[in-house]
N, C-alpha and C positions, 0 to 999 in steps of 0.2 A: 278672763282675769287670771293672773298668775297666782300660784299657791304661795302663801306667805307664812303659814304656821306649820311646823313639823312636830308631831307628837312622837317622842321616843319612849318606849315602854317595853317591859318584859311580859310576854304572854302568860308566863307561869307566876307572875308577881302582881296579884290583884288586877287581872285584866278587866274586871267589871268596872272599876273606877275609871280606867283609861277609856273604856267605851262610853261611859257616862259623860266624861269630860268631852269626848269627841262630839257626842250628841248635842250637848249644850252649846259648845263653840260653833257647831254647824248652824245652829239657829241664830247665833249672834253674827257670824262672819260669812255664812254660806259654806256648804260642803266643798265647793270648788276651790276654796282658799286654804284647805287643810290637807296636809300629807299625813297618812297613817297606814300602817301595815304595808310599807314599801316593799318588803321582801316578797309579798305575795305576787307582785307584778314583775319580778325578775325572771326573764326568759331562761330556760334551761341552758346551761353551758356558759352563760355570761359571768363576768367577774363581779360578784355581789359587792365587793368593797368599792369598786369603781362606780357601780350603779348607786350605792348609798351616798358616796361623796358627791355625785352629780345631783341627787335629789336634795341633799343638804345645801348645796350651793344655790339651789333655786329658792330656798326659803329665806325669810328675814328673822324669824323668831323660832327658837326651838324650846319646846316644853319637855323636860326630862322628868318623866313620871317615876317617882321613887317610892316603892312599897316596902313592906317589912323584910322581904327576901331579896331586895335589889342587890345588896352587897354580897350576900352569902350564897346566891344561886350557883349551883354546880351543874356540870354537864354529866353525861352518862358514865364518864370515866372517873367521876368524883373530883374533877379539877374545877376550881372556882372560875366561873365564866369571865369575870373581869380581868383575870390574869391571861386570857387568850387574846392576842393582838387582833384576831379576826372576829372577836365577839361583836355581834350586830350593834348592841348598845354602845360599846366602847368605840367602835368605828364611827358611829353617828355623832357622839359627843365630842370626840377628838377632832373630827372633821369640822364641826360647827365652831369650836374654839379656834382652830387653826385659821379658819376663814373669817374670823371676827364677827360671827353671828351673835345675836342676843340670846344667850342660853339661860333659861329660867328653871331652876330645880322646883318640881312640884311634889311636895311631901304629902303622902296619903295618910289620912287619919293621924296616928301618933308617931309615925316614922320620923326619926331624927336625921339631920343632915350628916352625911358621911364625914369622917375625919380624914385628913390628908394621909395619915399613915395607913389607912385602909384601902387606899387607891393606888394603882400603878403610877409610876413616876410621871408618865406623860399626861395623866388625868388629874394630878393634884391641884392645878390651878382652878379646877371645877369647884372646889370647896369655897372659893372666894366669891362665888356667884350668889347674889341675894335670892333666897328661896321664898316660895309661897306655900301655903298649906290649904288643902281641901279635905273636908270630912263628909261622911255619908249623911250626918245629921244636918249640916248646913251646905249641902252640895250646891243648890241653886244660888244661894247668896255668895258662896265662895267663888263659884265659877263666874258670876256676874262681876264680882270684884276683880277677878283675874282678867276677865274680858276687857274691863276698863283699862287695866294696866297694860294689857297687850295693845289695845287701841292707841294709848299714849305712846307706847314704845314704837309702834308702827309709824305713828305720826312723826315722832322724833327722827326715826330712821329715814322716813321719806323726806323730812326737812333737810337732814344732813346729805342725803343722796342728791336732793335738788341743788344744794349749795355746792357739793362736789361736782355735780354735772355742769353747773354754771361755771365753776372754776376751770373744769376741763375744757369747756367750750371756749372760755377766754384764752386759755393756753393754746388750744388748737387753732383759734383764730389768729393769734399772734404768730404761731408757727406757719400757718398758711400764708400770712402776709410776708413773713421773712422768706418763705420759699418762693412766693411770687416775685419778691424783689430780687432774689438770687437768680430766678429764671429770667427776669427782665434784663439783668446785667449780663447774664450769660448769652442771651439772645442778641443784645447790642454788640457784645464782643464778637460773637460769631458773624454778625452782619458786617462789622468792620473788617474782619479778616477776609470775608467773602469779597468785599469790594476791592481790598488790596490784591487778592488773587486775580480777580477779573482785570484790574488795571495792568498787572504784570503780564498777564496772558495777552492783553491787547497790544502792549508794547512789543512782545515777542512776535506776534502775528505781523505787525506793521514792519518790523525789521526784516522778517523773512520775506514779506511781499516785496519790499524794496530790493532785497538781494536777488529775488527771482526775476524782477523786471530788468535788472542790469544784465543778468545772465541771458535772458531772452534776447535783449537788444544785441548783445555780443554775438549770439549764435544766429541771429536772423539772416545776416548776410550769407553765412555758410549754408544755412538751410535753403535760401533762395537759389544759391548756385547749385546745390545738389538737386533741387527740383527741376531746374532747367536742364541739367545733364540727364536726369531720368526721362524727361519728356523726349529729348533728342533720341535716346536709345530706343524708346518705345516706337517712335516713328520709323526708325530704321528696321526694327523687327517686323512691324506691320507690313511694310513694303516687301520684305523678303517673303513673308507668309503668303501674301497675295500672289506673288509670282509663282510660288510652289503650287498653290491651289489651281491656278490656271493650267499649269503643266499637267497635273494629275487628271483634271477634267478632260483635257484633250486626249490623254491616253485612254480613259474609260470610254469615251465616245467612240474611239477607234475600235476597242475590243467589242463593244455591243454590236456595232455594225457588222463585225466579222461573225459573231455568234448567231445573229439573226439569219445571216446568209446560210450558215451551216444547218440550223434548225429547219429552214425551208427545204433545204435539199434532203434532209433526213426524213421529214414527213412525207415527202413525195415518194420515198422508197419504202415506208412501213406498210404491213398488211392491214386489213380491216379489223377493228376491235382492240388494237393495241392501246389506243388512247384511253378507253374505259378501264383497262387493267391498271394503268398507271394511277388513275383516280382512286381505285379500290385500295391499292397499296398505301396511298397517302392517307386514306381514312384510317386504316388499321394502325398505321404508325403514329397517329395523333389522338387515339382514344384509349381509355382504361375502362374495362368492364369487369365488375366484380359481382358475383351472385352465388347463391347456394348451389353446391354440386358442380361448380365450374372451376377451371384453372384460371389464374390471374393472367390477364393480357396487358402488357405494358408497352410503352413506346420504345422503338428500337434506339432512339437517340438519347435515352436516359442512361447516363454513365453508371456502371456498376450494377445494373439491373439484369435479370435473366431475360434472354431473348424469347419472344413468343413462339409457340409451336408452329410448325409449318402448316398444319391443318388445325383450325380452331375446333374445340369440342363441340359436340352436337348441340348441347344446351346453349352455347354461346352464339352459334351461327345465326339463329334468327335475329338476335339482338345486333349482331354485326351488320346484318342487312339493313335493319332499321337505322342504325347509326350511320351507315353509308348514305342512306337516303337523306337523313337530316344534314349530314355534312355537305351534301350537294347543295342544300338550301341555304345553310348558314356560312358556308365557306370552309375551305381546308384550314385545319389548325384548331377547331373546336374540341372541347373535352367534355365527356358525359360520364358520370359515375352513378351506377344503379346498385341498390343494396336491398336484398331480400332477407334480412336477419329476423330471428324469432320475435314475436310481440312480447312486451313486459307482462309479468303475471299480475292478476287482479285479486283483491280480497273479497271473499264472500262470507256472509254470516248466517248461520242457521240457528233456529230457535224462535221464540215469540217475536212477532213484528212490533209489539208494544211491551215495554217493561213495566208491568203493573205490580207495584208493591202495596202491601196492606198490613196494618198493625193497629192494635188499640192505641189511641192517642195517649202519649206519656208513658207507654210500656217500654222500658229499657231492657227487659230481660231476654226477649227472643226476636231480634230484628230479622225480617225475612230475607231470603237469598234467591237469586235466579242464575241459571247457567246457560251460556251460549257457546257456540263452537265457531271458530274462525277457520277458513280454508283457503288455500292458494289455488287459483284457477290459472293454469299455465305454469310459467316459470316461478321459481322461488323468490322471496323478497323479505325485507325487514318491515314489520308492522308495528303500529302504536295505537293506543286507545286512550281516550280522555272523557271525563264526564263532569257534572256539576259538583260543588262541595257536598259532602255527606254521602257520596257514592264511592265505595271502595271497589276497585277493579283489580282482580288477581288472575293472571299477570296483566300488567298494563302495556307490555310490549314483548316482542319476540321475533324469532327468525323462522320462517316457514320454508321447507323444501318444496320443490315442484310437486303440486297436487297434494301437499301435506296439510294437516289440520291440527288444532289445539283447542282445549277446553278453557273457557274464561268464566270466572265466577264474579257476580256483582252482588255486593252486600250493602244494605241500607244502614247508615250510621245511626246511633241512638238519638243524636240531636235532631234528625229529620222527622222523627215520629212526633215531635212537638209542633210541626208546621200544620197549616191549614191544608186540607186535601185539595188535589187538583194536579195540573201539569207541573213537572219538576225538571225541565230542561231535557237533554238528550245525551246519549253516549255515542261518540264518534270513533269509528275504526278507520285507520288510514293505511294505505300502501302507496308505493311510488306512483301507481297507475290510477288509483281510484279511491273513493271515500264512501263508507256505508254508515248510516245513522239509525239509531233506534230511540224513539221517544220514551220518556219516563212519566209514569203517572203514579200518584200516591193516594191511597184511599184509607179512611179511618173505619175500623171495624168496631162494633159495640163492645165496650168493656164489660166484664162479668159483673152482674148485679150483686152487691154485698148482701150477705144474709142479715136479716134484722135481728137485733138483740133478743135474747129469750124473754118471753112474757109470762107472768104468773097465770095460773089457772083462772083467777078471778076476772082477768081481762075479758074473758069470753062469757062471763056470767052476768048476774044481776048486781044491783047495788047492795042488796042484802048479802049476796055471796061474798062481795068484796069486804063488807064489814066483818063478816064471820071469819074470813081468812087473813085479816090484817095482822093479828098477833101470830108470831111464829113464821111470818112469811119468809121466803127465800130471798137472798140478795140478788134480785133481778130488777130491771127498770119498772117503775110504776106505770100502770096503764091509765088512760084518761079517767075512768071512774074512780080509781084509787086516789088520784090527785084531787078529785072533786070532793071526796068524803074525808080527806085528811084533816084531822083536828089538832088544835094546839097541843104541843108536847108529844105528838105521835113521832116515832122515829122510823127511819128506813135506811137501807143501804142498797145501792143499785148494781153492785158487783162485789165479788169477794174482797177485793182490796180497795174499794171505793170508800170515801169518808162516810161516817155515820151522820145522817142528817136529822134535824129536829124541826118540826113545823112550828113557826112563830105566827101568832095571830095578827090580824090587822089592828090598827089603833092610831091614836094621836098622842103626841108628846111635845114638850117644850125643849128645843135643841139649844145647846150652849149653856153658859153658867152666868150667874149674877156677879157683879163687881165685888160683892161682899164675900164671895166664896174664897177660902184660903187657897192660894196657888193660882187664882184666876189669871188668865192671859187675855190680851186684847183680841187674839184671833178666835176667841170663844164668844165674841159679841158681834152684833146684838143677839139676844135671845129671840127665838121666833118659833112659831107653832108649825109642826110638820105632821102631815097625815099620811099614814101608810094604808092605802085603800084596800089592799088584798093581802091575805096571808101568803107567806113564802117560807122556804126552808133554808136553814143555816147549818153549817157543820157543827156538830155537838162539841168538837174539839178543834184546835188548830191542826192543819194537815201535818201528819207525822212523817218521820223518816221512812217507816215501813210503806206508807202510802205513796210517798215520792219515789222510792226505789222501785215500786211496782210499775210506775209510769216509765221509768228508765228501762226496766227489764222488758217492757212491752214495746219498746222502740220509740217512746215519746220523750218529751221534755228535752229534746235536743241532745240526749245522751249525757246531760250534765249531772254529775253526782257530787252534790255539795259536801264540804267537810263538816264534821261534827265537833271540832275543837277539842277532841279527846274526851267528850262527855258521854258518848254513847249514842246509838241510833235508835232503832226499834220504835218505842212509843213516845220518844221525846219529840217535841215539835221540830220540823225541818227548819234549818237556819241557813244563813249565807245564800239566800235566794233574792235576786233582783225582781223588780216589777215585771220586766220582760220574761224572766224565768217563770213567774207565776202565771202569766198569760199563756205560756206554752203548756203548763199543767192543766189549766182549765180547758184549753183546746183539746188536749188528749182525753180528758175525762168526758167531755161532750161527745167526742167521737166514739169513745168506748161504750157509753150508755145510750147514745141516741137522744140524749136530753141536753138542754142548754144550761151548762154550768158557767158560773161567772164569779167575779169578786163582788163583795158587798159595796153599796154606796156608803158614803160617810154617814149619811142620815140613818140608813138601815143599821149601821154598826152601833151608833149611839143609842138608837131605839132598842136594839137587842141587848146591849150592855146594861142599860138602865132596867130593862124588864119591868117597867111600870113604876120605878122609883124616881124620886126627884132630888135625892140627896147627892152629895159629892161622890160617894162610892155606892156600888150596888147594894152593900149591906148596911150603910149608914153614913153619918157625917164625918167619922174619923176612920183612919186606916186600920186601927185595931192590931191584933196579933194573929198570925197564922191564917189570914184570909186570902193571901196571894203571894206571889214570888216577886219581891223587889228588894232594893237595897234599903233596909230599914223596916221591912214588913214582918220581921221575926220568924222567917222560915229558914230551914236548914240549907236552902240553896241560894238565899238572898245575897246579891252582890258577887256570887261565885260562878253560877252556871244555871242552865235551864233545868226545870223539873219535868218529869214525865207528865204528859197531859192528864188531866183529871185528878191531880194531886190535891186539889182544894175543892170546896163545896161548890155546887152548881148555883146559878142565879135563879130568879123566879121563872124564867123560860126554859130551864133545864139545860142551859149552856155553861160550859166550863172555860175558865181562864180568859174571859172576855177582857179582863184587865190583868196586867202582870204577865210574867214569864217571857213573852216576846212581843215586840211591836208587830202589828199585823197590817199588811198592805190593804188598801181599799182602792176603788176605781177612780175616785175624784182627783182633779187637778188641785194644786195647792193655791189657796187664797188666804191673805193675812187677816181676813175678817169674814163675818157671815153676811155682810151687805150683799144683797142680790142672790143669796143662796136659794136653791129650789125648795119649795115648801111641800112637794109631793113625794119626797123620799128618793127622787131620781138622782142620777150621777150629775155632779157639777162639772161640765166639760169645758169650761172656760177658766182662764187664769194662767198660772205658771204650770203648763202641762209637762215641762221637763222635770218637774218635781211632782210626786204624788203623795197623797196623805197616808200616814200610818197612824194607827190607833192602839190604845191599850197599855202603853208603857212596857217596860221589860225588867228582867231580874237585876240589871245594874242601875236602874233609874230610881230616883227618890219617890216617895209615895205620892207627891203632888202630880206626878206624871201618870198615875193610875186612875185619876178621877174620870168619871164617865164622859166628861166634856173635853178632856185634854186630847190634843193632837199635835202633830208636827209634820213638816214636809221634807221629803228625802228625794234626791235625784234618782231617776228611774234605774240607772245602772248600778246603784249601790248594792253591795252584798255585805252583810255583817252578821256577827255572832249573835245579835239580838233581834234579827229581822226574820219574821215568818209570815204566815197568812192562813186564812180559812176561806171556804167557798160558800156560795149561795146558789139557790135555784128557784126560779119563779114557778109557781104551781097554777094549774088550771082553776078558774073560778068555779064554785059549786053551781 
């Protein structure tokens, strides 16, 4: 669902009422439909004016919250903020008016509407906007009235937008029809022109074809005469060639017969062995022999080549004899080339035959390494190496000289130590002549066993020793016997910076409120009986900034350090924490102590807040004065900021600030009634789990929100100046 309501306010001008307004509107419209504190989400380096204008453009209604210092607020240089064109509030309101948004001035308590003369020229139309007023005394009624007006405004805007959308659709439809008609006419015209072009081209082709036929017919006779002349000349030339060939044949036959007669006469006159010598010379003249330590022997009839030596080298002579014998078998004119070049070098790898890595699973700090050596056997060459992902090979390639070597390091990447143990591929080393591989295996070594948290001396002793040592005990985790003997209102702390815990007794109570209770809401019905079967422990106070910062310092809580709105840290309740942030804190605290810390269930929270009472508030049926921190509770912090924890009296269970000061997250999913709620005090895990229950009210909310039965639902990602929490822990039964 798109956000429709934008709340514009100054953080130093009655922020409590703005937060209260947001809380009530969130219940009426849902948190997802409301923009507030947009500047907190602007990324560093972005143009905040552009971001604000974009957010304003996305809303339909803007609520401009105007407190007593809204007009006169000044910056650190003493310049009135509204006179700065880049003032957040000014940018938001000017953008909304320029974009035609519904801008509603919301006057806080007795604040009057600004006069035109008090505003910059560009903002003066703002004074013509009809304003509404909300007061701390009538906050709920005023906001309900405002909610109805906003709902009507949104409905009217939606109606107008629908009408405008329908009008746009009609115009767009007409435009599409006109465009379609224009395209149809253009296509028809284009088709007409295409047909005309094709007809003209056809006429031109027919005319050209007719002209060509006439030219062909005219030249046919000449071509026929030329062909007849060509054939005649060819016949004459063929007859002449035939006669010339017969003459040369007769001359060749005469010469052959004369040569044969001369050869016969010469052979008769030769001495024995001369014929074998001629054969040897023919072999030498038709072979090339190349080998190590030899001179090159080439054929005599190769133009431009060196002539062979008169006497072949000794290493060549045996091969010549073999070649001569082969030549006798295959005939004169064969060619043989023999080569005795050196063999190519091969790569050898020294080191372990199997690359066995080991590390504690998930340990990223010291990945193991192995070293191999690659070596050239014979001639030098270029080599390469490759392996599976997660294995770093240094170097992964190189050049080795003949008989040279080089060291190679293999490193296991951090990502691999999260894999299951076993084979992990192989590393391959390659040379031009061969390939060498090494298999990889990964083994998990046992992780070091964490030391157990310190235990008190009583944990090794008897029940009596535990009872005797309970008071004045050190801040260390409870041992089983201590958990079993813990009595109601006993307190303990399980580390120096851990929250102080109070033991709450088992019991039964009626959860919810009757319809007759002032401020009653439907989500508090029906009333039902809940039984808490076992005692458990609750934080005496809401978790403080000191306790949260200890978590961050110890490496927990995701490193998130929430802001304190300028009110101070220390013993004030931590604020600006989401439900997910709180889960991170309880996870750290459980790991720190070795115990299972958690949030309270909604039933546990109401049980602990009531502390045995059945009235609207833990101290009675009326809010009274000075009992808690809220808007209208009569405290010095009411409606302005949080108070340090423990600033008001404890309830009957010894717990502080269970109502007022800050809303506190609990574990339950949000449901709009108690129908089907657990009756054993457990967490309600069904419903709208994107929203979680918060309890107790806060310093900016009216007294009705501090009733023991009051609650609301907030989206889990919300962080706010009035949102905190406290922790709980289950104890062993006696």
